[in-house]
C-alpha positions as CSV (number, residue, x, y, z in Angstrom):
1,X,111.9,-35.2,-28.4
2,X,108.3,-35.2,-29.5
3,X,105.8,-32.9,-27.7
4,X,104.0,-36.1,-26.5
5,X,107.2,-37.5,-25.1
6,X,108.0,-34.2,-23.4
7,X,104.6,-34.3,-21.7
8,X,105.0,-37.9,-20.5
9,X,108.6,-37.5,-19.4
10,X,108.8,-37.8,-15.6
11,X,105.0,-37.9,-15.4
12,X,104.9,-39.3,-11.8
13,X,106.8,-36.3,-10.6
14,X,104.6,-33.9,-12.6
15,X,101.5,-35.6,-11.2
16,X,102.7,-35.3,-7.7
17,X,103.6,-31.6,-8.2
18,X,100.0,-31.0,-9.5
19,X,98.5,-32.8,-6.5
20,X,100.7,-30.8,-4.1
21,X,99.6,-27.5,-5.9
22,X,95.9,-28.5,-5.5
23,X,96.4,-29.3,-1.8
24,X,98.1,-26.0,-1.2
25,X,95.4,-24.1,-3.1
26,X,92.7,-25.8,-1.0
27,X,94.6,-25.1,2.2
28,X,94.9,-21.4,1.4
29,X,91.3,-21.1,0.3
30,X,90.1,-22.7,3.6
31,X,92.1,-20.0,5.6
32,X,90.6,-17.1,3.6
33,X,88.5,-14.9,5.8
34,X,84.8,-15.1,5.0
35,X,81.6,-13.4,6.1
36,X,78.3,-15.3,5.9
37,X,74.8,-15.3,7.2
38,X,74.0,-18.4,9.2
39,X,70.5,-19.5,10.5
40,X,69.7,-19.2,14.2
41,X,67.5,-21.6,16.1
42,X,65.6,-19.8,18.9
43,X,65.5,-21.9,22.1
44,X,62.6,-20.4,24.0
45,X,62.5,-21.1,27.7
46,X,59.0,-20.4,28.8
47,X,57.1,-20.8,32.1
48,X,55.3,-24.2,32.4
49,X,51.9,-22.6,31.8
50,X,52.9,-20.5,28.8
51,X,53.2,-21.7,25.1
52,X,54.4,-20.0,21.9
53,X,51.3,-19.4,19.7
54,X,53.2,-19.1,16.4
55,X,56.5,-20.1,14.9
56,X,59.0,-17.3,15.5
57,X,60.2,-15.4,12.4
58,X,63.5,-16.5,10.9
59,X,66.6,-15.0,12.6
60,X,70.1,-15.1,11.1
61,X,73.6,-14.3,12.4
62,X,76.3,-12.5,10.4
63,X,79.5,-14.4,11.2
64,X,83.1,-14.0,10.1
65,X,86.1,-16.3,10.2
66,X,88.1,-18.7,8.1
67,X,86.2,-20.8,5.6
68,X,87.3,-24.0,7.3
69,X,85.5,-22.9,10.5
70,X,82.3,-22.2,8.6
71,X,82.5,-25.7,7.2
72,X,82.6,-27.1,10.7
73,X,79.1,-25.8,11.4
74,X,76.8,-28.8,11.1
75,X,73.5,-27.0,12.0
76,X,72.1,-23.6,13.0
77,X,73.5,-21.4,15.7
78,X,71.4,-21.1,18.9
79,X,70.0,-18.2,20.9
80,X,68.6,-19.3,24.3
81,X,66.0,-16.8,25.4
82,X,64.5,-17.1,28.9
83,X,61.0,-15.5,28.9
84,X,59.5,-14.7,32.3
85,X,56.1,-13.4,31.1
86,X,53.2,-13.2,33.5
87,X,49.5,-12.7,33.0
88,X,49.7,-14.4,29.6
89,X,46.5,-14.8,27.5
90,X,45.5,-15.2,23.9
91,X,47.2,-12.5,21.8
92,X,49.9,-11.7,24.4
93,X,53.1,-10.4,22.7
94,X,56.6,-10.5,24.1
95,X,59.2,-8.2,22.6
96,X,62.5,-10.0,22.3
97,X,65.7,-8.1,21.8
98,X,68.8,-10.0,20.7
99,X,72.5,-9.1,20.5
100,X,75.5,-10.8,18.9
101,X,76.7,-11.9,22.4
102,X,73.5,-13.9,22.8
103,X,74.5,-16.3,20.0
104,X,75.9,-19.6,21.1
105,X,78.7,-20.8,18.8
106,X,79.6,-24.5,19.1
107,X,82.7,-25.2,21.2
108,X,86.0,-25.3,19.3
109,X,84.5,-23.4,16.3
110,X,86.5,-20.1,15.9
111,X,83.9,-17.7,14.4
112,X,83.0,-14.1,15.4
113,X,79.3,-13.1,15.5
114,X,79.2,-9.6,14.1
115,X,75.4,-9.0,14.0
116,X,72.0,-10.6,14.4
117,X,69.3,-9.9,11.8
118,X,66.8,-8.8,12.9
119,X,67.8,-7.8,16.3
120,X,64.2,-7.4,17.6
121,X,61.1,-9.6,17.1
122,X,57.7,-10.0,18.6
123,X,56.7,-13.4,20.0
124,X,53.0,-14.4,20.2
125,X,52.2,-16.2,23.4
126,X,49.2,-17.9,25.0
127,X,48.3,-20.0,28.0
128,X,49.4,-23.6,27.7
129,X,46.6,-26.2,27.4
130,X,46.4,-29.9,26.7
131,X,43.7,-32.3,25.8
132,X,43.1,-35.7,24.2
133,X,41.8,-35.8,20.7
134,X,40.7,-38.6,18.3
135,X,42.8,-39.7,15.4
136,X,41.1,-39.8,12.0
137,X,42.8,-42.2,9.5
138,X,43.2,-41.1,5.9
139,X,43.7,-43.9,3.4
140,X,43.9,-44.2,-0.4
141,X,42.9,-47.5,-2.1
142,X,42.7,-48.6,-5.7
143,X,39.5,-47.9,-7.6
144,X,37.2,-50.9,-7.1
145,X,38.7,-51.7,-3.7
146,X,37.4,-50.8,-0.2
147,X,37.9,-51.5,3.4
148,X,36.2,-54.6,4.7
149,X,34.9,-54.0,8.2
150,X,36.4,-51.5,10.6
151,X,39.8,-49.8,10.3
152,X,41.6,-50.2,13.6
153,X,43.6,-47.2,14.8
154,X,46.0,-47.8,17.7
155,X,46.1,-45.7,19.7
156,X,42.7,-44.2,18.8
157,X,43.5,-40.9,20.6
158,X,46.6,-38.8,21.2
159,X,47.5,-36.1,23.7
160,X,48.0,-32.6,22.3
161,X,49.6,-29.6,24.1
162,X,50.3,-26.1,23.1
163,X,48.6,-22.6,23.0
164,X,45.1,-22.8,24.4
165,X,43.6,-21.0,21.4
166,X,44.8,-23.7,19.0
167,X,44.4,-26.7,21.3
168,X,40.8,-25.7,22.1
169,X,39.9,-25.6,18.4
170,X,40.9,-29.2,17.8
171,X,38.4,-32.0,17.8
172,X,40.6,-34.6,15.8
173,X,43.9,-35.0,14.0
174,X,44.3,-36.7,10.6
175,X,47.0,-39.1,9.8
176,X,49.2,-38.6,6.8
177,X,47.6,-40.3,3.8
178,X,48.2,-44.1,3.8
179,X,48.7,-45.3,0.3
180,X,47.0,-48.8,0.0
181,X,46.9,-48.8,-3.8
182,X,48.1,-52.2,-4.9
183,X,47.2,-53.8,-1.6
184,X,44.6,-56.6,-1.3
185,X,43.9,-58.5,1.9
186,X,45.0,-57.8,5.4
187,X,47.5,-54.9,6.2
188,X,49.1,-53.2,9.1
189,X,51.0,-50.0,8.7
190,X,52.6,-47.4,11.0
191,X,51.8,-43.8,9.9
192,X,52.7,-40.3,11.0
193,X,50.2,-37.8,12.2
194,X,49.6,-34.9,9.8
195,X,51.4,-32.0,11.6
196,X,51.4,-29.6,8.7
197,X,50.7,-26.1,9.9
198,X,50.8,-27.2,13.6
199,X,54.5,-26.6,14.4
200,X,53.7,-25.0,17.8
201,X,51.6,-28.0,18.9
202,X,53.1,-31.1,20.6
203,X,51.5,-34.5,19.9
204,X,52.1,-37.7,21.9
205,X,52.6,-40.1,20.2
206,X,53.5,-38.9,16.8
207,X,52.6,-42.2,15.0
208,X,49.7,-44.6,15.1
209,X,49.2,-48.1,13.7
210,X,46.5,-48.7,11.1
211,X,45.3,-52.2,10.4
212,X,42.4,-53.8,8.5
213,X,41.5,-55.6,5.4
214,X,41.1,-54.4,1.8
215,X,38.7,-56.3,-0.5
216,X,37.4,-55.9,-4.1
217,X,34.0,-54.3,-4.3
């Protein structure tokens, strides 16, 4: 029998055996113990009149368990920290100490949390404040085109809440740039507010509607 004939002889059985070997290999690999760093989301429970003044530093958990259990994680693990700080003002720091037992693992996921890195962080706090600020539209049009009349912004103002030191420094909020290149005539678009660098602030609403008319100059 030729070598080619020997290879093709009983090929369905050989293909089935190969598929079974791959399935067994994957099953064994998924059961292999693995240790891995996983991101942690800090869920800070603050008094109503207190706000976080900066984004907390990244925290990770060192977890161990079968590879298949790690694959079941669809997002970061969670540490819920209740902070009962009083007399808070600009620059107040709260020292947060975390332990592996503080990490919340999703139900049904069989993983062991061995450590938290880092175990201690400082949180910057401030008094919570809120105010209404104007929305400033940012648009980009083709060269030789310009807005005709007034650009309508709905709503024209939004409510902002967060640390008093940051809220008090705001007088307006920009929208993300609205690209009107290639547009002529009337338009109406919904755009997001530009929240870059303002993760600790809460804006309501997060979108506004811009409408107007573009004409050739």
